[in-house]
N, C-alpha and C positions, 0 to 999 in steps of 0.2 A: 357694554360694547351696543352698538348700534345696531338696528335689524336690517335686512335688505329684501326685500321682493324682485326675483329673478324670474321672468317669464321668457318662453321660447316664444318666440315671434316669426323665425324664417324655418323653413325646412331643414333637415340634417341631409338629406340626399345630394351627393358629389361634392360634399365635403373630405377635407382630409378625416384618417383615421382619429388622429391624435383628438382631434375636434368633436367628431361624435362620441367619443369615448367621455371626453370632458362634460360634454352635457348629459351624457347617459351618466356618469358618476356624482350629477346632480341631482339626479333623478326627473331629467327632462326628456321624455321620449317622443312626446308627437306637440304639434303647433297648440299654444296656450295653455300647456301645462306649465305651472310656477312652483316655487318653491321659498318658505321664508328662511333668510339663514342670518346665523350672526356676522357681523362684519370682521373678516382679521386678514392677515397676509394669505392663507391659504384658498379663501375663495376668493380672497382679489386676483389671487394669479389665474383660478381660472376663469372669473368675469372678463379677464383681459385677453385670454386665447380665445374666446366665443362671443367676444363683445359684438361682434359683425350679425350675431344670429339671435342675441336676445334683447330686452329691455330690463333696465333694473330700475328699481325706485325705492325708496326709505321707506319700511315698514313701522308701525307703530305697535 
């Protein structure tokens, strides 16, 4: 499977609770936090929920 690097680029303040919980479930608490994860349907769904708060790039 491919790996992706997910970086939190915008603040979670003022956003919906489900978006905050999704970011926290990925381990993204502060701006600049990142996580490298295997791309699968679960991660893709989480990326879709908070796509406006994060940047996604391929990791090797």
